[in-house]
ZAMARGU-4260 file (C-alpha; in steps of 0.2 Angstrom, whole numbers, plus 5000, padded with zeros to 4 digits):
<rodrens>
0) 5165/5227/5057 | 5158/5212/5063 | 5138/5219/5062 | 5141/5220/5044 | 5146/5200/5043
5) 5132/5193/5055 | 5123/5204/5042 | 5130/5196/5027 | 5128/5178/5034 | 5110/5183/5039
10) 5106/5187/5023 | 5115/5171/5015 | 5107/5162/5028 | 5089/5165/5020 | 5092/5159/5002
15) 5095/5140/4997 | 5109/5143/4990 | 5117/5151/5002 | 5112/5139/5016 | 5122/5125/5006
20) 5136/5136/5007 | 5137/5140/5027 | 5131/5121/5027 | 5149/5117/5019 | 5156/5128/5027
25) 5152/5118/5043 | 5141/5134/5050 | 5125/5125/5048 | 5119/5107/5050 | 5112/5097/5040
30) 5092/5098/5039 | 5079/5088/5042 | 5072/5076/5032 | 5053/5073/5032 | 5040/5069/5023
35) 5022/5078/5020 | 5005/5071/5021 | 4989/5080/5019 | 4973/5085/5012 | 4969/5095/5000
40) 4953/5102/5001 | 4951/5097/5017 | 4935/5109/5020 | 4925/5097/5004 | 4930/5079/5011
45) 4915/5069/5006 | 4905/5067/5025 | 4894/5055/5015 | 4899/5040/5009 | 4887/5028/4996
50) 4889/5007/4997 | 4895/5004/4982 | 4898/5017/4971 | 4910/5023/4968 | 4925/5034/4978
55) 4922/5053/4979 | 4935/5063/4978 | 4945/5060/4992 | 4964/5072/4986 | 4978/5072/4995
60) 4995/5075/4992 | 5011/5069/4994 | 5029/5079/4999 | 5046/5073/4999 | 5059/5083/5008
65) 5072/5068/5009 | 5085/5072/5003 | 5084/5062/4987 | 5071/5051/4979 | 5058/5037/4986
70) 5043/5028/4981 | 5030/5029/4993 | 5014/5019/4996 | 4998/5023/5001 | 4979/5015/5002
75) 4964/5022/5008 | 4953/5011/5022 | 4938/5014/5029 | 4939/5010/5046 | 4923/5004/5060
80) 4909/5003/5046 | 4902/4989/5050 | 4904/4971/5034 | 4889/4961/5027 | 4891/4951/5042
85) 4883/4964/5056 | 4905/4966/5062 | 4916/4981/5063 | 4928/4981/5049 | 4942/4986/5037
90) 4940/4990/5018 | 4955/4993/5010 | 4947/5003/4997 | 4959/5011/4984 | 4979/5008/4985
95) 4993/5015/4974 | 5012/5019/4974 | 5022/5036/4967 | 5038/5040/4966 | 5049/5057/4969
100) 5062/5069/4965 | 5065/5077/4984 | 5057/5091/4984 | 5045/5085/4974 | 5026/5086/4976
105) 5012/5076/4970 | 4993/5080/4972 | 4982/5060/4971 | 4966/5057/4970 | 4960/5036/4973
110) 4949/5027/4960 | 4940/5018/4969 | 4920/5009/4976 | 4916/5012/4994 | 4911/4999/5004
115) 4902/5001/5020 | 4889/4995/5029 | 4878/5009/5037 | 4883/5019/5049 | 4900/5028/5055
120) 4916/5026/5043 | 4933/5033/5046 | 4940/5037/5028 | 4960/5034/5034 | 4975/5037/5018
125) 4991/5031/5025 | 5009/5033/5018 | 5021/5019/5019 | 5011/5012/5033 | 5022/5025/5044
130) 5010/5042/5038 | 4993/5041/5041 | 4979/5053/5036 | 4959/5052/5043 | 4944/5057/5045
135) 4924/5054/5053 | 4912/5053/5039 | 4895/5041/5039 | 4893/5027/5028 | 4870/5027/5020
140) 4862/5012/5026 | 4849/5003/5013 | 4851/5003/4994 | 4868/5009/4989 | 4862/5027/4983
145) 4864/5041/4973 | 4877/5035/4956 | 4893/5044/4959
</rodrens>
């Protein structure tokens, strides 16, 4: 009999309604609350950026698992490139916000202009100053390169 009860409880725990029922009955605690941030297609991220052109596609996904509706503020920054005066700087090239219901997700493709002056650069997506993802690229020097 105990084995049957364990099998039923285990089966219930595998479904969302079952987890809610077990949580209501006090058998399990609340699930963790978190936000998820990830590049949509990491293998396709541009590794060469051209100053003065449109920001190439950098799609990223935001997923809300906080238990309620949440508004996220995001930025895209180019860090470590040299500015027109030759010193390293940080440039915010795109920003925006997205409001998501609990369990909601959105794919964002930011729009902006590339502002860098040659050399290595880190492309960083920040979410509410709390989370970030990024990768390294190269800012082409001289001219505007190809047009995007």
